[in-house]
N, CA and C of each residue as an Amber inpcrd file, in Angstrom:
protein
   342
 -14.1690000  -3.3910000  -9.2120000 -13.5080000  -2.9870000  -7.9820000
 -12.0040000  -2.8460000  -8.1880000 -11.4420000  -3.7500000  -8.9660000
  -9.9970000  -3.6800000  -9.2110000  -9.6040000  -2.3270000  -9.7920000
 -10.4010000  -1.8700000 -10.7430000 -10.1010000  -0.5890000 -11.3910000
 -10.2530000   0.5680000 -10.4090000 -11.2410000   0.5010000  -9.5480000
 -11.4260000   1.5560000  -8.5420000 -10.2180000   1.6070000  -7.6100000
  -9.7520000   0.4500000  -7.1510000  -8.5790000   0.4190000  -6.2720000
  -7.3370000   0.9340000  -7.0000000  -7.1910000   0.5590000  -8.2590000
  -6.0510000   1.0250000  -9.0630000  -6.0650000   2.5520000  -9.1670000
  -7.2340000   3.1140000  -9.4860000  -7.3270000   4.5600000  -9.6450000
  -7.1410000   5.2900000  -8.3150000  -7.6380000   4.7200000  -7.2320000
  -7.4060000   5.3360000  -5.9130000  -5.9260000   5.3070000  -5.5580000
  -5.2460000   4.1900000  -5.8350000  -3.7900000   4.1220000  -5.6040000
  -3.0730000   5.2030000  -6.3990000  -3.4530000   5.3740000  -7.6530000
  -2.8410000   6.4020000  -8.4940000  -3.1050000   7.7980000  -7.9380000
  -4.3060000   8.0210000  -7.4480000  -4.6450000   9.3130000  -6.8470000
  -3.7330000   9.5840000  -5.6480000  -3.6150000   8.6170000  -4.7500000
  -2.8000000   8.8180000  -3.5540000  -1.3050000   8.9050000  -3.8710000
  -0.8810000   8.3140000  -4.9860000   0.5130000   8.4450000  -5.4300000
   0.7660000   9.7880000  -6.0970000  -0.3100000  10.4920000  -6.4730000
  -0.1860000  11.7960000  -7.1120000  -0.1580000  11.7520000  -8.6280000
  -0.4000000  10.5760000  -9.2160000  -0.3530000  10.4820000 -10.6750000
  -1.7450000  10.5520000 -11.3230000  -2.8070000  10.5950000 -10.5360000
  -4.1640000  10.6970000 -11.0780000  -4.8510000  11.9270000 -10.5010000
  -5.4340000  12.7310000 -11.3990000  -6.1560000  13.9250000 -10.9560000
  -7.6550000  13.8300000 -11.2260000  -8.0620000  12.8460000 -12.0040000
  -9.4800000  12.6210000 -12.2990000  -9.7390000  11.1220000 -12.2650000
 -10.9430000  10.7660000 -11.8530000 -11.3410000   9.3630000 -11.8470000
 -12.1710000   9.0670000 -13.0810000 -11.9810000   7.8860000 -13.6220000
 -12.7100000   7.4520000 -14.8020000 -13.3630000   6.1100000 -14.4660000
 -14.4320000   6.2030000 -13.7240000 -15.1530000   5.0150000 -13.2740000
 -16.6410000   5.1990000 -13.5350000 -17.3400000   4.1230000 -13.8590000
 -18.7940000   4.2350000 -13.9840000 -19.3960000   4.3550000 -12.5850000
 -20.0740000   5.4590000 -12.3410000 -20.6560000   5.7050000 -11.0220000
 -22.1740000   5.6860000 -11.1140000 -22.8030000   5.1080000 -10.1160000
 -24.2610000   5.1020000 -10.0580000 -24.6980000   5.1910000  -8.5960000
 -24.2950000   6.2810000  -7.9110000 -24.6940000   6.4030000  -6.5050000
 -26.2050000   6.5800000  -6.3810000 -26.7570000   6.0070000  -5.3380000
 -28.1940000   6.1200000  -5.1160000 -28.4980000   7.2690000  -4.1770000
 -29.4700000   8.0660000  -4.5480000 -29.8870000   9.2000000  -3.7370000
 -31.0410000   9.9150000  -4.4100000 -31.4690000  10.9960000  -3.8010000
 -32.5520000  11.7890000  -4.3790000 -32.0470000  12.4950000  -5.6390000
 -32.9480000  12.9770000  -6.4720000 -32.5020000  13.7280000  -7.6500000
 -31.6040000  14.9220000  -7.2740000 -31.9290000  15.6180000  -6.1720000
 -31.0950000  16.7410000  -5.7540000 -29.7010000  16.2590000  -5.3490000
 -29.6260000  15.1880000  -4.5790000 -28.3220000  14.6510000  -4.1840000
 -27.4890000  14.2940000  -5.4150000 -28.1090000  13.6390000  -6.3730000
 -27.3910000  13.2500000  -7.5870000 -26.8800000  14.4740000  -8.3380000
 -27.6840000  15.5360000  -8.3550000 -27.2650000  16.7700000  -9.0240000
 -26.0620000  17.3830000  -8.2920000 -26.1200000  17.3840000  -6.9480000
 -25.0000000  17.9020000  -6.1530000 -23.7560000  17.0660000  -6.4070000
 -23.8780000  15.7510000  -6.3710000 -22.7170000  14.8870000  -6.5660000
 -22.1130000  15.0800000  -7.9630000 -22.9660000  15.2490000  -8.9620000
 -22.4550000  15.5120000 -10.3190000 -21.7110000  16.8440000 -10.3500000
 -22.2300000  17.8380000  -9.6370000 -21.5740000  19.1470000  -9.5700000
 -20.2400000  19.0450000  -8.8560000 -20.1610000  18.2410000  -7.7940000
 -18.8880000  18.0530000  -7.0870000 -17.8300000  17.4990000  -8.0220000
 -18.2310000  16.6110000  -8.9060000 -17.2750000  16.0020000  -9.8440000
 -16.7140000  17.0150000 -10.8430000 -17.3320000  18.1750000 -10.9340000
 -16.8530000  19.2210000 -11.8370000 -15.8400000  20.1570000 -11.1830000
 -15.6410000  20.0390000  -9.8590000 -14.6400000  20.8730000  -9.1990000
 -13.2680000  20.3400000  -9.6080000 -12.4500000  21.1540000 -10.2550000
 -11.1450000  20.6650000 -10.7050000 -10.2300000  20.2480000  -9.5490000
  -9.4000000  19.2860000  -9.8380000  -8.3700000  18.8260000  -8.9130000
  -7.5640000  20.0260000  -8.4210000  -7.3380000  20.0840000  -7.1280000
  -6.5290000  21.1570000  -6.5610000  -7.2850000  22.4540000  -6.3360000
  -8.5750000  22.4670000  -6.6190000  -9.3730000  23.6700000  -6.4090000
 -10.4800000  23.3860000  -5.4060000 -11.0780000  24.4300000  -4.9010000
 -12.1840000  24.2870000  -3.9620000 -13.3640000  25.1210000  -4.4350000
 -14.5180000  24.8230000  -3.8730000 -15.7400000  25.5940000  -4.1170000
 -16.4650000  25.6760000  -2.7800000 -17.3120000  26.6600000  -2.6370000
 -18.0830000  26.7950000  -1.4030000 -19.4070000  26.0430000  -1.5510000
 -20.0530000  25.8330000  -0.4060000 -21.3800000  25.2130000  -0.4310000
 -22.3300000  26.0600000  -1.2730000 -22.1890000  27.3690000  -1.1720000
 -23.0230000  28.2720000  -1.9590000 -22.7520000  28.0980000  -3.4560000
 -21.4700000  27.9950000  -3.8390000 -21.1170000  27.7640000  -5.2440000
 -21.7970000  26.5040000  -5.7780000 -21.7580000  25.4450000  -4.9760000
 -22.3420000  24.1650000  -5.3970000 -23.8620000  24.2960000  -5.5020000
 -24.4750000  24.9560000  -4.5350000 -25.9260000  25.1510000  -4.5740000
 -26.3270000  25.8960000  -5.8460000 -25.5930000  26.9490000  -6.1600000
 -25.8920000  27.7290000  -7.3680000 -25.6950000  26.8860000  -8.6210000
 -24.5890000  26.1620000  -8.6880000 -24.3070000  25.3350000  -9.8680000
 -25.3240000  24.2010000 -10.0180000 -25.8830000  23.7400000  -8.9030000
 -26.8850000  22.6680000  -8.9400000 -28.2870000  23.2160000  -9.2070000
 -28.4070000  24.5340000  -9.3660000 -29.6830000  25.1390000  -9.7090000
 -30.5760000  25.4870000  -8.5380000 -30.0260000  25.4370000  -7.3210000
 -30.8040000  25.7780000  -6.1220000 -29.9770000  26.7210000  -5.2550000
 -29.8730000  28.0080000  -5.6460000 -28.9320000  28.9280000  -5.0220000
 -29.0590000  29.1240000  -3.5170000 -30.2080000  28.8500000  -2.9530000
 -30.3590000  29.0470000  -1.5050000 -30.2630000  27.7370000  -0.7240000
 -29.9240000  26.6630000  -1.3810000 -29.9450000  25.3350000  -0.7570000
 -28.5690000  24.8870000  -0.2600000 -27.7760000  25.8210000   0.2850000
 -26.4360000  25.4020000   0.7040000 -26.4530000  24.4100000   1.8520000
 -27.4500000  24.4940000   2.7320000 -27.5400000  23.4880000   3.8130000
 -27.8830000  22.1230000   3.2380000 -28.7380000  22.0980000   2.2430000
 -29.0660000  20.8310000   1.5840000 -27.8500000  20.2690000   0.8550000
 -27.0000000  21.1510000   0.3250000 -25.7420000  20.7100000  -0.2830000
 -24.8850000  20.0330000   0.7790000 -24.8200000  20.6220000   1.9600000
 -24.0680000  20.0140000   3.0520000 -24.6050000  18.6410000   3.4010000
 -25.9050000  18.5070000   3.4130000 -26.5280000  17.2170000   3.6980000
 -26.2050000  16.2000000   2.5980000 -26.2570000  16.6210000   1.3570000
 -25.9120000  15.7260000   0.2440000 -24.4420000  15.3120000   0.3270000
 -23.5710000  16.2610000   0.6880000 -22.1550000  15.9280000   0.8580000
 -21.9820000  14.8670000   1.9360000 -22.7050000  15.0410000   3.0320000
 -22.6180000  14.1040000   4.1510000 -23.0800000  12.7000000   3.7500000
 -23.9530000  12.6300000   2.7880000 -24.4750000  11.3330000   2.3380000
 -23.7670000  10.8170000   1.0880000 -22.7090000  11.4660000   0.6980000
 -21.9300000  11.0430000  -0.4660000 -21.4160000   9.6220000  -0.2290000
 -21.8600000   8.6580000  -1.0380000 -21.4550000   7.2720000  -0.8060000
 -20.0850000   6.9110000  -1.3830000 -19.4840000   7.8320000  -2.1280000
 -18.2200000   7.5180000  -2.7980000 -17.2380000   8.6720000  -2.5870000
 -16.9120000   8.9420000  -1.3320000 -15.9740000  10.0320000  -1.0200000
 -14.6690000   9.8450000  -1.7740000 -13.9930000  10.9200000  -1.9990000
 -12.7510000  11.0560000  -2.7570000 -13.0580000  10.9630000  -4.2480000
 -13.6990000   9.8930000  -4.6960000 -14.0300000   9.7730000  -6.1170000
 -15.0630000  10.8390000  -6.4860000 -16.0600000  11.0250000  -5.6480000
 -16.9420000  12.1940000  -5.7340000 -16.3710000  13.1590000  -4.7010000
 -15.6220000  14.1700000  -5.1540000 -14.7340000  14.9370000  -4.2680000
 -15.4050000  15.9690000  -3.3510000 -16.1550000  15.4880000  -2.3810000
 -16.8000000  16.4030000  -1.4400000 -15.7820000  17.1000000  -0.5320000
 -14.5540000  16.5820000  -0.4780000 -13.5160000  17.2370000   0.3270000
 -13.1150000  18.5910000  -0.2630000 -13.4820000  18.8610000  -1.4840000
 -13.1270000  20.1290000  -2.1370000 -14.1100000  21.2490000  -1.8160000
 -15.1150000  20.9650000  -0.9940000 -16.1100000  21.9730000  -0.6410000
 -15.7550000  22.5770000   0.7140000 -15.6880000  23.8980000   0.7380000
 -15.3140000  24.6290000   1.9510000 -16.4050000  25.6360000   2.3110000
 -16.3180000  26.1710000   3.5140000 -17.2720000  27.1860000   3.9470000
 -17.0750000  28.4890000   3.1830000 -18.1020000  29.3370000   3.1600000
 -18.0220000  30.6000000   2.4230000 -16.9660000  31.5320000   3.0140000
 -16.5710000  31.2820000   4.2620000 -15.5300000  32.0870000   4.8920000
 -14.1330000  31.5210000   4.6270000 -14.0540000  30.4860000   3.7850000
 -12.7740000  29.8930000   3.4350000 -12.2850000  28.8450000   4.4170000
 -13.0950000  28.4800000   5.3870000 -12.6710000  27.5060000   6.3960000
 -13.0860000  26.1010000   6.0130000 -12.3240000  25.1530000   6.5320000
 -12.6730000  23.7440000   6.3570000 -13.8210000  23.4200000   7.2910000
 -14.8840000  22.9300000   6.7320000 -16.0420000  22.5520000   7.5450000
 -16.6140000  21.2430000   7.0150000 -17.2700000  20.5410000   7.8990000
 -18.0700000  19.3790000   7.5690000 -17.5100000  18.3700000   6.6040000
 -16.7910000  17.4100000   7.1080000 -16.3390000  16.2890000   6.2900000
 -16.5110000  15.0240000   7.1120000 -17.1600000  14.0270000   6.5400000
 -17.4740000  12.8020000   7.2820000 -16.2180000  12.1520000   7.8690000
 -15.0930000  12.2770000   7.1740000 -13.8420000  11.7020000   7.6670000
 -13.1050000  12.6160000   8.6350000 -13.6570000  13.7850000   8.8990000
 -13.0210000  14.7660000   9.7800000 -12.2390000  15.7970000   8.9890000
 -12.1250000  16.9830000   9.5460000 -11.4500000  18.0690000   8.8190000
  -9.9450000  17.8290000   8.6820000  -9.3480000  17.0320000   9.5750000
  -7.9240000  16.7090000   9.3990000  -7.7050000  15.9240000   8.1060000
  -8.5880000  14.9660000   7.8420000  -8.4900000  14.1820000   6.6050000
  -8.7870000  15.0740000   5.4030000  -9.7850000  15.9230000   5.5270000
 -10.1260000  16.8520000   4.4480000  -8.9030000  17.7120000   4.1080000
  -8.2460000  18.2370000   5.1190000  -7.0600000  19.0530000   4.9170000
  -5.9600000  18.2480000   4.2230000  -5.7580000  17.0000000   4.6390000
  -4.7190000  16.1630000   4.0170000  -5.0300000  15.8950000   2.5530000
  -6.3020000  15.6720000   2.2340000  -6.6650000  15.4570000   0.8330000
  -6.4270000  16.7120000   0.0010000  -6.7590000  17.8730000   0.5550000
  -6.5060000  19.1220000  -0.1650000  -5.0080000  19.3670000  -0.3320000
  -4.2340000  19.0450000   0.6850000  -2.7780000  19.1840000   0.5720000
  -2.2110000  18.2150000  -0.4590000  -2.7560000  17.0040000  -0.5020000
  -2.3410000  16.0300000  -1.5020000  -2.5540000  16.5890000  -2.9080000
  -3.6120000  17.3440000  -3.0690000  -3.9340000  17.9310000  -4.3650000
  -3.1870000  19.2560000  -4.5920000  -2.1880000  19.4910000  -3.7690000
  -1.3460000  20.6820000  -3.8950000  -2.0820000  21.9750000  -3.6150000
  -3.1810000  21.8680000  -2.9100000  -3.8990000  23.0740000  -2.4850000
  -3.2480000  23.5250000  -1.1930000  -2.6740000  24.6890000  -1.1950000
  -2.0050000  25.1990000  -0.0140000  -3.0540000  25.6780000   0.9810000
  -3.6020000  24.7270000   1.7090000  -4.7130000  24.9870000   2.5990000
  -4.4220000  24.2840000   3.9050000  -3.9380000  24.9930000   4.8630000
  -3.5380000  24.3730000   6.1240000  -4.3630000  24.8850000   7.2850000
  -5.4590000  25.5450000   7.0320000  -6.2890000  26.1120000   8.0920000
  -6.8760000  24.9940000   8.9390000  -6.8940000  25.2090000  10.2370000
  -7.4630000  24.2020000  11.1580000  -8.6790000  24.7690000  11.8220000
């Protein structure tokens, strides 16, 4: 836990762009595949639900991707905030879209859409 808190502090200070923690979130095989795919979205970049569905091997499962994002047990470390709607809008974040926007801004993503 100490290391997780240290890395989160570094992230919020702007000195960490990737997390290096042993993760073992519990979920279905599809959820785990989605969460692993989320971890591949580079810092400061975004992907759509469709992009994640395709990368996870289920191109038509974007709603299921949304459900997996909603059940992400390790937000920020598994960066579900980097997933946006196909129209480029901020949608669906358990912490609210205001928090999602702040996290994207923290990552220097010029994304201020409300």
